[in-house]
N, C-alpha and C positions, 0 to 999 in steps of 0.2 A: 732702474730706480723710478718710483712713482712721482708724479707731479701733484702732490696733495696741497690744495690751496685752502688755508684756514679762513672760514667765513665767520666762525664764532668759536668759543671755547668747546663747544659740543658738536660742531659740524665742519667737515672738510669736503670740498668738491674736487673731483679729479677727472681728467680725460681717461679714456679706456685703460683699465688695469689688466695686467696679465696675472696668471696664477703666481708667478714669481714676485710680483709687487705685493702680494698679500702678506708675506712675511714681514715686509717693511711696515705695513699698516698695523700688524700685530705688535711689532716692536714699539710703535708709537702709542700703544695702549688703546687702539680702536676696539670698540665692543661690538659694532655692527657694521656690515658692509651692505649698502643699498644699491642695487643694480637698476639704473633707469634706462638701460638700452635694450630694446627688443633684440632677440637673437635674429641673425640673418640680415642685418643691415649692411654688412660688408663681408666680403669673402675672407678677409684676414682677421676678422674679429673672433676672439676666443668665445666659445660657447658659455652661456650662463652657468650650465651645470659644472663646467671645469672651475669657474671662479667660485661657485658655491662649495664645491668639494675642497678647494684650497682654503677657503675661509673657515669652514667648519673644522678642517684638520688643524688649523692654527688656533682653534679655540674661540672663534668669534661667531656671532650670529650673522645670518644672511637673509636678505629680503629682496625680492624682485618687485619693482613697481615700474614696469616698462612704460615709457613715454614715446609713442610713435607719431606718425604724421598727423594723426587726429588732434594732437595737442593735449592740453591738460584738462582733467575733470576734477570736480570737487571730491569724489571718492578717493582719487589718487592723493590729493592734498591731505585729506583726512588720514589716510593710511600712513603717510610720512609723519604727520603730526603725532599720531598715536605711537609710532615707532620711536620717535625722538623722546617722547614722554616716558617710555618704558625702557629705553636703552640704559644699560649699566655702565656707560662710559661714552666717549666720543664716537661719532658716526662718520663713516666715509661714504659719500654718494658718488657714483660715477656714471658716465655715459660716453659718447664719442669724444666730446670736447670738454665736458664739465658744465656746459651751459644749461642743459635740461635739468641736471641735478641742482644747480644753483637756482634756477627759476622755481623748481618745485619747493626747495627749501624756503625761498622767499615767500611763496604763497602760504606755506605752512606757518611761517613765523607771523605773517600778517593775519592769518585766520585765528591765530592764538592771541591776537591783540598787540603784536609788535608794531613799532612805528615804521611805516613804509619808507620814510626818509632815511632812518638809521639802517634799515635792511638794505636799501639801495646803495648806501655809502659803503657798507661792509662788502657787498658784492663788487662794487667798483674798485675797492682797494686791492682786490686780487685779480682784477682784469675782466670781470663779468658785468654785462649790461642787463639790468632787469626791466628796461623800458617796455619790452613786449608784453609783460604781465603786470605792469604798474597799475592799469585801471582795475584789474582784479584784486591786486594787493590792497588798493585803496578801499574797494568794496568790502573785502574781508575785514580789514581793520575797523571800518565804520560799523560793520555788523557786530564785531566783537565788543565794541565800545557801548553798544546799546544796553 
């Protein structure tokens, strides 16, 4: 069973999912699964292709936006922002622990003009700390307000 943590009505973050978890995501009405974990991080990690195949077989869309050791870039934030805007229902983002997915979501929300305090509160309410990207969130939110 997946550990899907609700950050908003349209986005859930999760630790690594398996192909078996995808049916649960579909039953919850997810429209899109976003993989934020590069292949090969751990020997026991399911390959992205297996998750993609299960996702598509369950009738959902799939998008890979891997976040590696180099960290976050604005094109990655923009890709998630665009994906969230066009998704036909809730989105599930996953990585090893759910943290990278939450941080990327937080940046996308702030880039779209979301309130960084409210975003941070939503993340904290399900156990995630966005302080590593808070300066970037503030910058994105200020830029969106211009």
